[in-house]
C-alpha positions in Angstrom: 182.0 148.6 109.6 183.3 152.1 108.8 180.4 153.3 106.7 177.6 155.2 108.4 174.5 153.2 109.2 171.8 154.2 106.7 169.3 156.4 108.6 166.2 154.2 107.8 168.0 151.1 109.0 169.5 152.8 112.1 166.0 154.0 113.2 164.5 150.6 112.5 167.2 148.8 114.5 166.8 151.2 117.4 163.0 150.8 117.4 163.2 147.0 117.2 165.8 146.9 120.0 163.5 149.0 122.2 160.5 146.9 121.3 162.2 143.6 122.1 163.3 145.0 125.5 159.8 146.2 126.4 157.4 143.7 124.7 155.5 141.3 126.9 155.3 138.5 124.3 156.4 137.4 120.8 152.8 138.3 119.6 153.3 141.8 120.8 156.7 141.9 119.0 155.0 140.8 115.7 152.1 143.2 116.1 154.3 146.3 116.6 157.2 145.0 114.4 154.9 144.6 111.4 154.3 148.4 111.4 158.0 149.1 111.9 159.0 146.8 109.0 156.3 148.4 106.8 158.0 151.8 107.2 161.5 150.3 106.5 160.5 148.6 103.3 158.4 151.6 102.0 161.6 152.9 100.3 164.4 150.8 98.8 167.1 153.4 98.6 168.7 152.8 102.0 170.3 149.4 101.6 174.1 149.6 100.9 174.9 147.8 97.6 177.4 145.5 99.3 174.3 143.8 101.0 172.3 143.4 97.7 174.6 142.4 94.8 172.9 141.5 91.5 174.9 138.4 91.0 174.1 134.8 92.0 172.1 133.9 95.0 170.5 133.1 97.3 172.6 134.9 99.9 171.9 135.9 103.5 173.6 139.1 104.7 173.7 140.0 108.4 172.8 143.6 108.9 172.7 143.6 112.7 172.7 141.2 115.5 171.7 142.0 119.1 174.6 141.3 121.4 172.3 139.2 123.6 171.2 137.2 120.5 167.5 138.1 121.1 167.1 139.1 117.4 169.0 139.8 114.2 168.2 141.8 111.1 169.2 140.2 107.8 168.8 140.7 104.1 167.9 137.7 101.9 169.0 138.4 98.3 167.7 136.2 95.5 168.9 136.2 91.9 166.3 135.3 89.2 164.8 131.9 89.9 166.7 131.4 93.2 165.3 131.0 96.7 165.6 129.3 100.1 164.4 125.8 100.6 161.5 125.3 103.0 162.7 126.1 106.5 160.9 125.6 109.8 162.3 128.1 112.2 161.7 127.9 116.0 161.8 131.7 116.4 159.5 134.6 115.5 160.0 136.3 112.2 159.0 139.7 110.6 159.8 139.9 106.9 159.4 142.8 104.4 159.9 142.7 100.7 162.3 145.6 99.8 162.9 144.9 96.1 161.5 142.6 93.4 158.8 140.1 93.9 159.0 136.9 95.9 156.9 133.8 96.4 156.3 132.6 99.9 155.1 129.1 100.2 154.9 126.3 102.7 153.5 122.8 103.2 149.7 122.9 103.2 149.7 126.6 102.5 148.9 128.5 99.2 151.9 130.1 97.6 151.6 133.9 97.7 153.4 136.4 95.4 154.6 139.3 97.5 155.4 142.7 96.0 157.7 145.4 97.4 156.4 146.8 100.6 154.6 143.7 101.7 155.2 142.5 105.2 154.7 139.0 106.6 155.0 137.7 110.2 155.4 134.2 111.7 155.3 133.2 115.3 157.7 130.3 115.0 157.3 126.7 114.0 155.8 127.5 110.7 157.5 126.2 107.6 158.1 128.5 104.7 160.1 128.8 101.5 161.1 132.0 99.8 161.7 132.2 96.0 162.4 135.1 93.6 159.2 135.4 91.5 160.9 135.7 88.1 160.9 139.4 87.8 164.1 141.0 86.3 166.8 141.8 88.8 167.5 140.5 92.3 164.7 140.3 94.9 165.6 141.5 98.4 163.7 140.6 101.6 164.6 142.1 105.0 163.9 139.8 107.9 164.0 140.2 111.7 164.3 136.9 113.5 164.0 136.2 117.2 167.6 134.8 117.3 170.8 134.7 115.3 169.3 132.9 112.3 172.5 132.6 110.2 174.2 130.7 112.9 171.4 128.5 114.4 170.3 125.2 113.0 167.0 125.6 111.2 164.7 122.7 110.3 164.9 122.2 106.5 161.7 120.5 105.3 162.3 118.1 102.4 159.7 117.2 99.8 158.9 114.1 101.7 158.3 116.1 104.9 161.4 114.9 106.6 163.0 117.7 108.7 166.8 117.9 108.8 169.0 120.5 110.6 170.6 123.1 108.3 172.8 126.2 109.0 172.7 128.8 106.3 175.5 131.1 107.4 176.1 134.7 106.3 177.6 135.9 103.0 179.0 139.2 104.3 182.4 140.0 102.7 185.2 140.6 105.2 185.1 144.4 104.6 181.4 144.6 105.3 180.6 143.1 108.7 177.2 143.7 110.3 176.6 147.0 112.0 176.9 146.9 115.8 175.2 148.6 118.7 178.0 151.1 119.1 177.4 152.4 115.5 173.7 152.5 116.1 173.8 154.3 119.4 176.6 156.7 118.3 174.2 158.2 115.7 171.1 158.5 117.8 170.1 162.1 118.1 166.5 162.1 119.2 
């Protein structure tokens, strides 16, 4: 990608990268990552429009993927009434609502409406569905997953409880690939 990495995202990716390298466990990643995500989604002016179009949805945009596939940073974009089915991921997850309102629900769990700035975490194995809550405009959720979620088979939980493998894939246009480690490191000026 030729565009500069937005500063808020660059700092977030750098911090997540360092945390994943130094953390002793997924629980520690979630504990520290919750705070990092909260800072990232406190303002919604940093996400390039190419990763959050107001058209149809849902779409998953890859913002960054660790070269060793230890984690990825993605944006879920939901048009009005759109959402992801109930997925059961086998990896840890940190999610923050950047824009709009979303409903997070799952089997046996109460549905929760999440407003911008809200952060949720999951250790892995929990099933959850994300849906735009009906507010005007697209809803955007930023996620960090403990793997390359757009390329891995996730367990899609049907209404009958049957779990089937499903790969979502990324919706990045050819001229907007994910940022890479070289673009992140080239701009670090601590």
